[in-house]
C-alpha positions in Angstrom: 0.0 0.0 0.0 1.4 3.4 -0.9 1.5 5.7 2.1 -0.1 9.1 1.7 2.2 11.5 3.6 1.2 15.0 4.6 -1.4 14.7 7.4 -0.4 11.2 8.5 3.3 12.1 8.4 2.9 15.4 10.2 0.5 13.9 12.8 3.2 11.3 13.6 5.9 14.0 14.0 3.6 16.2 16.2 3.0 13.2 18.4 6.7 12.7 18.6 7.3 16.3 19.4 4.7 16.7 22.1 4.6 13.2 23.7 7.9 11.6 22.5 5.9 8.3 22.4 7.0 5.0 23.8 10.7 5.5 23.6 10.9 8.7 25.6 8.4 8.7 28.3 9.2 10.8 31.4 11.9 9.2 33.5 13.5 10.7 36.6 16.9 9.2 35.7 19.3 9.5 32.8 19.7 5.8 32.1 22.8 4.3 30.6 23.1 0.6 29.5 26.7 -0.6 29.9 27.3 -3.7 27.8 30.5 -5.7 28.5 31.2 -7.6 25.3 31.3 -11.4 25.2 31.3 -13.5 28.4 30.9 -17.1 29.6 31.5 -19.6 26.8 32.3 -16.7 24.4 35.7 -15.4 25.4 36.1 -13.0 22.5 39.7 -12.2 21.5 42.5 -13.9 23.2 46.2 -13.0 22.6 49.4 -13.0 24.7 47.4 -14.3 27.7 44.9 -11.4 27.5 41.2 -12.3 27.2 38.7 -9.8 25.8 35.7 -10.9 28.0 37.7 -10.3 31.2 39.1 -6.9 30.2 35.7 -5.7 28.8 33.9 -6.7 32.0 36.5 -5.1 34.3 36.5 -1.8 32.3 32.7 -1.7 32.0 32.3 -2.1 35.8 34.7 0.7 36.4 32.8 3.0 34.0 29.7 2.2 36.0 31.5 3.0 39.3 32.2 6.5 38.0 28.6 7.1 36.7 26.8 5.7 39.7 28.3 8.5 41.8 26.4 11.1 39.8 22.9 12.1 41.0 20.1 11.1 38.6 22.3 8.8 36.6 21.0 5.2 36.5 23.4 2.5 35.3 22.1 -0.9 34.0 24.6 -3.7 33.1 23.9 -6.4 30.6 26.3 -8.5 32.7 28.3 -8.1 35.9 29.9 -11.6 36.0 31.4 -14.0 33.5 28.2 -15.2 32.0 27.1 -15.7 28.4 24.4 -13.2 27.2 22.9 -13.8 23.8 23.7 -11.0 21.4 20.0 -10.4 20.6 19.2 -9.9 24.3 21.7 -7.1 24.9 19.8 -4.4 23.0 16.5 -5.8 24.3 17.7 -4.9 27.8 18.2 -1.3 26.7 14.9 -1.1 24.9 13.0 -2.5 27.8 14.6 0.0 30.2 13.8 2.9 27.9 17.4 3.9 28.2 19.0 7.1 27.0 22.3 5.6 25.9 23.6 2.1 25.0 27.4 1.7 25.3 29.0 -1.6 24.4 32.7 -2.2 25.3 35.1 -4.5 23.5 38.7 -5.2 22.6 40.1 -5.5 19.1 42.5 -8.0 17.5 44.0 -8.8 14.1 46.4 -11.5 12.9 49.2 -8.9 12.7 50.8 -7.8 16.0 51.5 -4.3 14.7 48.1 -2.4 14.6 47.1 -0.5 17.7 44.7 2.2 18.8 41.1 2.9 19.8 38.0 3.1 17.6 34.3 3.7 18.2 31.5 2.3 16.0 28.0 3.7 15.4 25.0 2.2 13.6 25.2 1.6 9.9 22.0 3.0 8.2 22.5 0.6 5.4 20.6 -1.8 7.6 17.9 0.7 8.5 15.2 -1.8 7.5 16.4 -4.2 10.2 16.3 -1.5 12.8 12.8 -0.5 11.8 11.6 -4.1 11.9 13.1 -4.5 15.4 11.5 -1.3 16.6 8.2 -2.4 15.2 8.4 -5.8 16.8 9.5 -4.5 20.2 6.9 -1.7 20.4 4.1 -4.0 19.5 3.9 -5.1 23.1 2.1 -1.8 23.9 -1.0 -3.3 22.2 -1.2 -5.7 25.2 -1.5 -2.8 27.7 -4.8 -1.4 28.9 -5.8 1.9 27.5 -2.8 2.0 25.2 -4.5 4.4 22.9 -4.7 7.0 25.6 -1.3 6.3 27.1 0.6 6.5 23.8 -1.5 9.2 22.2 -2.7 7.1 19.2 0.6 5.6 18.4 0.1 2.2 16.8 3.1 0.1 15.7 0.9 -1.7 13.1 0.2 1.5 11.2 2.7 2.7 8.5 2.2 6.3 9.4 3.4 5.7 12.9 6.5 3.9 11.7 7.6 7.0 9.7 8.3 8.6 13.1 10.4 5.6 14.0 12.6 6.0 10.9 13.2 9.7 11.8 14.0 8.8 15.3 16.5 6.2 14.2 18.3 8.7 11.9 18.5 11.3 14.7 19.9 8.7 17.0 22.7 8.1 14.5 23.6 11.8 14.8 23.7 11.7 18.6 25.7 8.5 18.5 28.3 10.1 16.3 28.5 13.0 18.8 29.0 10.7 21.7 31.6 8.7 19.8 33.5 11.8 19.0 33.5 12.8 22.7 35.0 9.3 23.5 37.6 9.3 20.8 38.7 12.9 21.7 39.1 12.0 25.4 41.1 8.9 24.5 43.4 10.9 22.2 43.8 14.2 23.9 43.8 13.1 27.6 45.4 9.6 27.4 47.4 10.1 24.2 46.0 6.9 22.8 46.2 6.4 19.1 42.8 7.0 17.5 41.6 4.9 14.6 38.5 7.1 14.3 34.8 6.8 14.3 33.3 4.2 12.0 29.8 3.3 10.7 29.2 -0.4 10.6 26.0 -2.6 10.5 26.5 -4.2 13.9 23.5 -6.1 15.3 24.0 -4.9 18.9 23.8 -1.3 17.7 21.2 -1.7 15.0 18.7 -3.3 17.3 18.8 -0.6 20.0 16.5 2.3 19.4 18.5 5.0 21.3 21.9 6.5 20.7 24.4 3.7 20.7 28.1 3.2 20.4 30.5 0.2 20.4 33.9 1.0 21.8 37.0 -1.0 20.8 39.5 -0.1 23.6 42.5 -1.3 21.7 44.2 -4.4 20.1 45.0 -7.3 22.3 47.0 -8.7 19.4 49.4 -5.8 20.0 51.4 -7.0 23.1 52.2 -3.5 24.5 48.6 -2.3 24.1 47.3 -5.5 25.5 49.4 -5.1 28.6 48.0 -1.7 29.1 44.4 -2.7 28.7 44.9 -5.8 31.0 46.3 -3.6 33.8 44.2 -2.1 36.5 45.7 1.4 35.7 44.8 1.1 32.0 41.3 0.0 32.8 40.8 2.8 35.3 42.1 5.4 32.8 40.0 4.2 29.9 36.9 3.8 32.0 37.3 7.3 33.4 37.4 8.8 29.9 34.4 6.9 28.7 32.4 8.0 31.8 33.5 11.7 31.3 32.3 11.5 27.7 28.9 10.3 28.8 28.7 13.0 31.4 29.7 15.6 28.8 27.0 14.3 26.4 24.4 14.5 29.1 25.4 18.1 30.0 25.2 19.2 26.3 21.8 17.7 25.6 20.0 17.7 28.9 21.7 20.4 30.9 20.0 20.9 34.3 17.1 18.7 33.2 19.0 15.5 33.9 15.8 13.7 34.8 14.3 14.2 31.4 14.3 11.2 29.1 13.5 13.2 26.0 14.6 12.6 22.5 16.9 15.6 21.9 16.9 16.1 18.2 13.2 15.4 17.6 12.1 18.2 19.9 13.5 20.7 17.4 11.0 19.8 14.7 8.8 22.8 14.1 5.1 22.8 14.9 3.1 22.8 11.6 0.1 25.0 11.0 -2.6 24.1 8.4 -3.4 26.9 6.0 -6.2 27.3 3.5 -5.3 27.4 -0.2 -6.5 30.7 -1.7 -8.0 29.0 -4.8 -10.1 26.4 -2.9 -11.1 25.3 0.5 -8.8 22.3 0.7 -6.5 22.3 3.7 -2.8 21.8 2.9 0.2 21.8 5.1 3.2 24.2 4.9 6.5 23.5 6.5 10.2 24.4 5.9 12.6 22.7 3.6 13.6 19.1 3.8 17.3 18.3 3.3 19.3 15.2 2.6 22.0 14.4 5.1 25.0 12.9 3.3 27.4 12.4 6.3 28.6 13.7 9.6 32.2 14.2 10.3 34.6 16.0 12.7 36.4 17.3 9.6 35.6 20.6 7.9 35.4 19.5 4.2 35.5 22.2 1.5 32.1 22.4 -0.2 33.1 21.6 -3.8 31.5 18.9 -5.9 34.6 16.7 -6.2 34.6 16.2 -2.4 30.9 15.0 -2.5 30.9 12.6 -5.5 29.9 15.3 -7.9 26.9 16.7 -6.0 26.9 20.5 -6.2 24.2 21.8 -3.8 25.9 20.8 -0.6 25.9 22.8 2.6 27.4 22.3 6.0 26.4 23.0 9.6 28.5 22.8 12.8 27.2 21.3 16.0 29.2 20.2 19.1 32.4 19.4 17.2 30.5 17.7 14.4 30.0 19.0 10.8 26.9 17.8 9.1 26.8 17.9 5.3 23.4 18.1 3.5 22.3 18.1 -0.1 19.5 20.1 -1.6 16.4 21.6 0.0 12.7 21.3 -0.8 9.4 21.9 0.9 7.9 18.8 -0.9 8.4 15.4 0.7 8.1 13.6 -2.6 10.8 15.8 -4.1 12.9 15.1 -1.0 12.7 11.4 -1.7 14.0 12.1 -5.3 16.9 14.1 -3.9 17.7 11.2 -1.5 17.7 8.8 -4.4 20.1 11.1 -6.3 22.4 11.1 -3.3 22.4 7.4 -2.9 23.0 6.9 -6.7 26.0 9.2 -6.3 27.4 6.9 -3.7 26.1 8.1 -0.4 24.2 4.9 0.4 23.3 6.0 4.0 21.9 9.4 2.9 18.6 10.2 4.7 16.0 12.9 4.8 16.1 15.4 7.7 13.5 17.8 8.9 14.1 21.5 8.9 15.6 23.1 12.1 
């Protein structure tokens, strides 16, 4: 069935703006899910006597120790002991808790002993259909609740028009994930002088299935003996954990400020309210809103706005927000035209390009 946008689409956005639906109900705490990678029968990487599941758990618990001292911060662990947790259940814990952030901690390795350094991964939008299906399945549980229509202001996970809002939420979560990842990598590099391998976008299940800003941190390479020794030491774990915790605190301060108890979707709240107007030539009501744009990428680098830097696309603009540059292509007030612009961007090679609402 072809979805008719306009009123359905805008109604969904207005519901998101005013009520922030199921994902962002009011919560007195800022909730962080800390996920120690692997565990139990799954040891993860193992080199030079260093074991990933042990280092990941010790570091994760130390991150939690820092955060638990902060008022209004609530920390939930996917595991606190050496137990096996199925991959699919890790993001489910975050979704069930209606968490603000999901942070998964791992260690890297390759066959060569030379590579070293930290890197942080964010969700790959190339698997956005998976994320949408997961969100649809997870939110369908609200249909079992009494008075769900009143509680969730008409949101129905079985209706396509409601799922449009989920797609936008997913895309905005990616932006916030990149900002958190940038905080983490900057702290590792500038404070601890660790080698940074950058922020990378990858279709990882544990990130794709969580519908809140999410990052997966690779602390370093256990295959590199020197870096493995550092990560296996109590001092190294304390230092890395402290910088991760400080990054989360900085993220919270930027987006929530003094309202640390609010569990509100940050980017969505900036969507403008839409007023219906009457067409001068007839009595049909139509909707007017600002221009849609196509986001091509987000980066910490200030890239010159010339076509050869953007695969030949000419109408590219940039905006700067909290150490991140966002690059967008085109602008239109018509949603159907925006979809055509998105197709052009994807055909040019920006396979993760998505439509953003006006600020």
